N, C-alpha and C positions, 0 to 999 in steps of 0.2 A: 450417457456420459457419467452420471452419478453412480449407476449400478456397476459400471466397469471399473470404477476407482473408489471403492467404498472407504478405504482408509484415508485417501486424499480428500474425499468429500467430507469425512468426519473432521479432519484437521482444519480444512477450510471453513466449515461451519463453526467450529470452535473459535477460530480466529475472528470470524465475522461477528460472533456474539461478543467477543472481547472488544472489538472496535465499536460495536453498538453501545455496549456498557460505557466505554470511555467517552464517546461523543454524544450520546443521547441521554445522559443522566445529568441532573442539575449540578452545576458548579463543581467540576472535578478537582480543581486546584483552589484550595482555600488560602487565606493569608499566610498561614504557617508554612505551607509547602512553597508558596511563591517567595516568601522571605528566604527559605532554604536555597532555592534555585538562584536567587539574586546574590546571596552570600557566596555560593559556589562559583558563580561567574566572577564576582569581585576577587575571590582568592586566585582564580586563574589569571585575571588581569594583573594582579599585583605581582605574580610570578612571570609575567611576560607572555602568557599563553592566551590564545584566542582573543586578542585585544579588540578585534573588530566584531566580536560576537556579543550582541546585546540580547535582551529578553525577547524582543520581537523576532530577531533572526533565529534564535534558538527554537522558538515556537514554530516558525516556518519550516526549519529543518526537521523538527519532530513530526510535523504533519507529513512531510515527504517520507520520512522513515516509517511512519505508520502505514502508509499505503504501498510501500515496496512489496511486502509479502502478499498483499491482496492481488497486485498485478501478477506476481509469480504463481500464486495458487490458481487464479482464474485461467492463466495461460495453460498451466498443466492440465486443468480440467477440460478446457476447450480444445487443446491441442495446438501445435505450432501453426497450423493453417487457420486457426480461429483467433489469431492475435488481435484482429480488429474487433471481434466480439468481446474479448477480455478488456480491451481499451474502452469500448462503449459501456460495458457493464460497470467498470470501475468509475467512469465519469458519471454515469447515472446514479451510482451509489453515493458519490460525494455530493451530487446535486440534491439528492434526497436528504442526506444528513444536514446540509446547510439550510435547506428549506425547513426541516423539522426543528432545527435549533432556534429558529425565530420564535417558536412557541414554547420553549423550555426555559423556565426561570434560571437566571444566572448564566445563560449561554448567549454567545454573540455570533451571529452569522456574518461571515466575512468572505468577500470575493477572493482574497489572497489564499484562503483555504482551498478554494476550488483549484487554483493554480498549483498550490503545493501538493494537494492530494492527487491531482491528475498527473503531475510530474513524477511523483513517487510511484504511481501505478505504471506509468510508461517505463520508468527505470526498472521496475520489477519484471515487466514483460520482456524488456530487452535482455536482462540478466538470464531469465528463464529460457529465452530463445537461444542465447549463446550456450547455456549449459546443456540444452537438449539437442543442439545442432548435430553432434555426431550420431546420435540415435536416429534422428530424423533423416539424415543423409543415408544411413545404412538401410532404413526402411524403404526409402525411395529407390535406392540401387537394387534392392531385392525385388521390388515390384516391377521395375524395368526388366530385370532378368527373367522374371516369371512371365511377363507379357511377351518377351522375345522368344522364349522357348515354347510358348503355347501355340 
């Protein structure tokens, strides 16, 4: 799988390193960054935008967004028939991250992150399945024709 798709493997590895850096290093968001996020949310609320969005919901959505590419990359590496392997690998990855965060200073392990990350990965898998569906159907049709003529 990795040797057949070296560029995709490289991009996937790079993104996984980014996610590891973001989730497994101590305290990624300091008070200054958190204050900036809260001020941006307050400005949106004052202008009538995203009024139901608070810091907790924004963090949940960010966790979903972080794992959408992981679901997509893993599906592309495993192939459309391996969607279940991409889902299991994504969930195992988020479980590993949440377990490791228990022992990292300034990090908080949260069950909601398991839900958000898993949901993000499933969304990514679904998007990748839809985007690759035409090519998958063409390959299946070609295989059926080859079997019929053989």
